[in-house]
BATILO-549804 format. One record per residue: chain; x, y, z of N, C-alpha, C in turn. Coordinates in pm, whole numbers, plus 50000, padded with zeros to 5 digits. Layout:
<pts>
+-------+-------+--------+-------+--------+---------+-------+-------+--------+-------+
| chain | neast | nnorth |   nup | caeast | canorth |  caup | ceast | cnorth |   cup |
+-------+-------+--------+-------+--------+---------+-------+-------+--------+-------+
|     A |     X |      Y |     Z |      X |       Y |     Z |     X |      Y |     Z |
...
+-------+-------+--------+-------+--------+---------+-------+-------+--------+-------+
</pts>
This chain:
<pts>
+-------+-------+--------+-------+--------+---------+-------+-------+--------+-------+
| chain | neast | nnorth |   nup | caeast | canorth |  caup | ceast | cnorth |   cup |
+-------+-------+--------+-------+--------+---------+-------+-------+--------+-------+
|     A | 15911 |  60874 | 48321 |  15982 |   60767 | 48390 | 15989 |  60641 | 48301 |
|     A | 16100 |  60580 | 48295 |  16119 |   60456 | 48216 | 16052 |  60332 | 48292 |
|     A | 16026 |  60238 | 48212 |  15972 |   60109 | 48268 | 16062 |  60057 | 48382 |
|     A | 16192 |  60050 | 48350 |  16281 |   59988 | 48444 | 16290 |  60068 | 48575 |
|     A | 16270 |  60203 | 48572 |  16265 |   60286 | 48697 | 16143 |  60252 | 48778 |
|     A | 16025 |  60233 | 48709 |  15908 |   60199 | 48780 | 15913 |  60064 | 48846 |
|     A | 15980 |  59973 | 48777 |  15991 |   59839 | 48835 | 16078 |  59835 | 48957 |
|     A | 16179 |  59923 | 48963 |  16275 |   59934 | 49077 | 16191 |  59993 | 49197 |
|     A | 16093 |  60072 | 49179 |  16021 |   60140 | 49281 | 15907 |  60051 | 49341 |
|     A | 15872 |  59938 | 49277 |  15776 |   59856 | 49327 | 15815 |  59794 | 49465 |
|     A | 15723 |  59772 | 49548 |  15754 |   59710 | 49674 | 15766 |  59561 | 49657 |
|     A | 15880 |  59505 | 49673 |  15911 |   59370 | 49640 | 15830 |  59269 | 49729 |
|     A | 15815 |  59313 | 49859 |  15743 |   59226 | 49950 | 15592 |  59215 | 49920 |
|     A | 15527 |  59325 | 49885 |  15389 |   59325 | 49848 | 15369 |  59254 | 49718 |
|     A | 15463 |  59276 | 49622 |  15454 |   59204 | 49494 | 15461 |  59054 | 49511 |
|     A | 15552 |  59012 | 49605 |  15563 |   58867 | 49625 | 15448 |  58812 | 49693 |
|     A | 15391 |  58884 | 49792 |  15266 |   58838 | 49861 | 15152 |  58821 | 49762 |
|     A | 15138 |  58920 | 49674 |  15029 |   58918 | 49575 | 15047 |  58798 | 49484 |
|     A | 15169 |  58763 | 49448 |  15193 |   58643 | 49360 | 15159 |  58517 | 49436 |
|     A | 15187 |  58507 | 49561 |  15164 |   58387 | 49644 | 15018 |  58375 | 49674 |
|     A | 14955 |  58485 | 49726 |  14819 |   58477 | 49774 | 14714 |  58540 | 49678 |
|     A | 14752 |  58563 | 49562 |  14664 |   58630 | 49466 | 14562 |  58541 | 49406 |
|     A | 14558 |  58408 | 49430 |  14456 |   58321 | 49378 | 14322 |  58360 | 49427 |
|     A | 14212 |  58344 | 49348 |  14088 |   58383 | 49385 | 14031 |  58329 | 49522 |
|     A | 14082 |  58210 | 49547 |  14014 |   58138 | 49668 | 14119 |  58123 | 49784 |
|     A | 14243 |  58163 | 49764 |  14348 |   58123 | 49865 | 14318 |  58175 | 50008 |
|     A | 14290 |  58302 | 50018 |  14261 |   58366 | 50156 | 14140 |  58287 | 50223 |
|     A | 14044 |  58258 | 50144 |  13929 |   58188 | 50199 | 13957 |  58048 | 50243 |
|     A | 14030 |  57979 | 50162 |  14080 |   57846 | 50201 | 14161 |  57845 | 50332 |
|     A | 14253 |  57937 | 50340 |  14334 |   57950 | 50462 | 14245 |  57985 | 50579 |
|     A | 14149 |  58074 | 50565 |  14057 |   58113 | 50668 | 13978 |  57991 | 50719 |
|     A | 13918 |  57912 | 50632 |  13840 |   57795 | 50673 | 13925 |  57691 | 50742 |
|     A | 14042 |  57668 | 50695 |  14135 |   57565 | 50758 | 14174 |  57611 | 50897 |
|     A | 14211 |  57738 | 50910 |  14258 |   57793 | 51035 | 14150 |  57824 | 51141 |
|     A | 14039 |  57887 | 51103 |  13944 |   57939 | 51200 | 13817 |  57853 | 51205 |
|     A | 13787 |  57768 | 51110 |  13664 |   57684 | 51112 | 13698 |  57540 | 51112 |
|     A | 13827 |  57509 | 51128 |  13869 |   57372 | 51136 | 13816 |  57278 | 51027 |
|     A | 13803 |  57333 | 50904 |  13766 |   57253 | 50789 | 13895 |  57217 | 50722 |
|     A | 13926 |  57085 | 50721 |  14052 |   57040 | 50671 | 14048 |  56946 | 50550 |
|     A | 13935 |  56889 | 50525 |  13920 |   56789 | 50412 | 13876 |  56865 | 50280 |
|     A | 13923 |  56800 | 50172 |  13894 |   56856 | 50038 | 13744 |  56874 | 50025 |
|     A | 13667 |  56773 | 50042 |  13522 |   56779 | 50013 | 13454 |  56883 | 50101 |
|     A | 13494 |  56891 | 50226 |  13433 |   56994 | 50314 | 13468 |  57133 | 50274 |
|     A | 13596 |  57150 | 50227 |  13632 |   57287 | 50176 | 13546 |  57323 | 50049 |
|     A | 13532 |  57228 | 49960 |  13451 |   57253 | 49844 | 13310 |  57286 | 49876 |
|     A | 13251 |  57210 | 49970 |  13110 |   57240 | 50005 | 13105 |  57376 | 50075 |
|     A | 13197 |  57409 | 50161 |  13200 |   57540 | 50230 | 13208 |  57657 | 50134 |
|     A | 13293 |  57648 | 50040 |  13311 |   57753 | 49939 | 13201 |  57757 | 49849 |
|     A | 13153 |  57646 | 49799 |  13044 |   57638 | 49707 | 13065 |  57667 | 49565 |
|     A | 13114 |  57785 | 49537 |  13124 |   57824 | 49399 | 13259 |  57765 | 49323 |
|     A | 13346 |  57710 | 49401 |  13473 |   57668 | 49348 | 13461 |  57529 | 49280 |
|     A | 13529 |  57517 | 49165 |  13529 |   57386 | 49098 | 13633 |  57295 | 49166 |
|     A | 13623 |  57169 | 49147 |  13713 |   57069 | 49196 | 13859 |  57096 | 49146 |
|     A | 13871 |  57129 | 49016 |  14002 |   57151 | 48967 | 14059 |  57280 | 49018 |
|     A | 13984 |  57385 | 49041 |  14028 |   57506 | 49092 | 14078 |  57497 | 49239 |
|     A | 13995 |  57420 | 49316 |  14033 |   57394 | 49453 | 14165 |  57322 | 49465 |
|     A | 14174 |  57215 | 49375 |  14293 |   57131 | 49374 | 14417 |  57226 | 49342 |
|     A | 14402 |  57310 | 49241 |  14511 |   57395 | 49203 | 14553 |  57492 | 49313 |
|     A | 14450 |  57555 | 49378 |  14483 |   57646 | 49486 | 14544 |  57578 | 49602 |
|     A | 14504 |  57463 | 49644 |  14565 |   57383 | 49754 | 14704 |  57345 | 49717 |
|     A | 14735 |  57304 | 49595 |  14869 |   57267 | 49556 | 14957 |  57381 | 49561 |
|     A | 14911 |  57499 | 49517 |  14998 |   57614 | 49520 | 15030 |  57661 | 49664 |
|     A | 14926 |  57659 | 49751 |  14950 |   57691 | 49893 | 15041 |  57596 | 49958 |
|     A | 15038 |  57474 | 49918 |  15129 |   57362 | 49965 | 15272 |  57399 | 49914 |
|     A | 15286 |  57432 | 49787 |  15415 |   57457 | 49730 | 15479 |  57580 | 49787 |
|     A | 15393 |  57677 | 49821 |  15448 |   57802 | 49879 | 15467 |  57796 | 50033 |
|     A | 15443 |  57679 | 50083 |  15481 |   57656 | 50225 | 15372 |  57698 | 50330 |
|     A | 15244 |  57722 | 50288 |  15140 |   57756 | 50376 | 15063 |  57639 | 50428 |
|     A | 15060 |  57525 | 50356 |  14981 |   57412 | 50397 | 15069 |  57282 | 50385 |
|     A | 15024 |  57180 | 50464 |  15079 |   57051 | 50455 | 14960 |  56962 | 50415 |
|     A | 14984 |  56876 | 50317 |  14883 |   56775 | 50280 | 14912 |  56644 | 50340 |
|     A | 14814 |  56589 | 50405 |  14826 |   56458 | 50476 | 14734 |  56359 | 50394 |
|     A | 14810 |  56262 | 50328 |  14728 |   56161 | 50259 | 14730 |  56031 | 50345 |
|     A | 14616 |  55995 | 50389 |  14606 |   55882 | 50479 | 14614 |  55743 | 50412 |
|     A | 14633 |  55740 | 50279 |  14641 |   55616 | 50202 | 14532 |  55521 | 50235 |
|     A | 14406 |  55568 | 50238 |  14295 |   55486 | 50269 | 14197 |  55473 | 50147 |
|     A | 14113 |  55373 | 50151 |  14009 |   55360 | 50055 | 13879 |  55367 | 50133 |
|     A | 13783 |  55464 | 50098 |  13802 |   55569 | 50000 | 13906 |  55665 | 50047 |
|     A | 13964 |  55738 | 49948 |  14070 |   55831 | 49974 | 14041 |  55932 | 50082 |
|     A | 14132 |  55965 | 50175 |  14112 |   56056 | 50280 | 14244 |  56147 | 50275 |
|     A | 14220 |  56277 | 50256 |  14328 |   56372 | 50250 | 14285 |  56494 | 50336 |
|     A | 14376 |  56539 | 50422 |  14348 |   56656 | 50502 | 14459 |  56756 | 50488 |
|     A | 14424 |  56886 | 50516 |  14528 |   56989 | 50504 | 14536 |  57065 | 50633 |
|     A | 14662 |  57093 | 50675 |  14683 |   57169 | 50799 | 14781 |  57289 | 50766 |
|     A | 14780 |  57387 | 50847 |  14870 |   57492 | 50823 | 15013 |  57460 | 50867 |
|     A | 15112 |  57513 | 50806 |  15249 |   57497 | 50838 | 15273 |  57616 | 50942 |
|     A | 15394 |  57624 | 50993 |  15430 |   57735 | 51072 | 15416 |  57864 | 51003 |
|     A | 15451 |  57867 | 50874 |  15432 |   57986 | 50795 | 15289 |  58022 | 50776 |
|     A | 15204 |  57924 | 50753 |  15066 |   57947 | 50740 | 15000 |  57998 | 50877 |
|     A | 15042 |  57935 | 50989 |  14992 |   57986 | 51120 | 15037 |  58123 | 51146 |
|     A | 15154 |  58161 | 51105 |  15206 |   58294 | 51132 | 15122 |  58400 | 51047 |
|     A | 15062 |  58360 | 50946 |  14980 |   58452 | 50861 | 14838 |  58467 | 50910 |
|     A | 14791 |  58385 | 51007 |  14654 |   58392 | 51059 | 14620 |  58529 | 51127 |
|     A | 14720 |  58589 | 51190 |  14690 |   58722 | 51251 | 14656 |  58819 | 51141 |
|     A | 14719 |  58811 | 51031 |  14691 |   58907 | 50915 | 14550 |  58879 | 50866 |
|     A | 14505 |  58755 | 50845 |  14378 |   58713 | 50804 | 14268 |  58765 | 50903 |
|     A | 14295 |  58738 | 51035 |  14203 |   58786 | 51135 | 14183 |  58931 | 51133 |
|     A | 14294 |  59006 | 51112 |  14289 |   59154 | 51107 | 14206 |  59194 | 50977 |
|     A | 14231 |  59128 | 50868 |  14156 |   59161 | 50743 | 14010 |  59137 | 50757 |
|     A | 13976 |  59030 | 50827 |  13831 |   58998 | 50854 | 13774 |  59103 | 50940 |
|     A | 13845 |  59141 | 51049 |  13789 |   59248 | 51137 | 13770 |  59379 | 51064 |
|     A | 13870 |  59414 | 50984 |  13866 |   59534 | 50906 | 13741 |  59538 | 50815 |
|     A | 13730 |  59420 | 50746 |  13612 |   59398 | 50658 | 13482 |  59415 | 50722 |
|     A | 13467 |  59360 | 50839 |  13345 |   59366 | 50923 | 13315 |  59519 | 50955 |
|     A | 13417 |  59585 | 50982 |  13399 |   59724 | 51019 | 13380 |  59822 | 50907 |
|     A | 13433 |  59791 | 50791 |  13433 |   59885 | 50678 | 13367 |  59844 | 50552 |
|     A | 13322 |  59722 | 50541 |  13255 |   59675 | 50414 | 13112 |  59653 | 50444 |
|     A | 13026 |  59663 | 50339 |  12886 |   59637 | 50358 | 12870 |  59495 | 50416 |
|     A | 12763 |  59477 | 50498 |  12744 |   59345 | 50559 | 12732 |  59231 | 50476 |
|     A | 12668 |  59243 | 50347 |  12651 |   59133 | 50260 | 12780 |  59087 | 50194 |
|     A | 12892 |  59161 | 50217 |  13025 |   59118 | 50161 | 13099 |  59045 | 50263 |
|     A | 13063 |  59037 | 50382 |  13150 |   58968 | 50484 | 13117 |  58820 | 50486 |
|     A | 13213 |  58739 | 50538 |  13200 |   58593 | 50539 | 13097 |  58551 | 50653 |
+-------+-------+--------+-------+--------+---------+-------+-------+--------+-------+
</pts>
């Protein structure tokens, strides 16, 4: 099979989802914003723990650019920025909830959130 034939057979929807949500922390960021009401940059960083400030910034910017998050800058000193889900982001929460449930049922306990 030629390369071009293989490319035609790829599932475009799954490929697009992988590109959008393939970042190391994106699903976890969306989970904390949606289900644990963690909306501020510093709180997200503390919750995830292992993420660097620059990586969190990059992931949040990409999620915002892809239409999953809205960034609210309150123009205060000290700076206060919060993130909320867009309609698109909220519509994806059933998928994340199902993934979490599946993980709890099928993955070893130490791997679950």
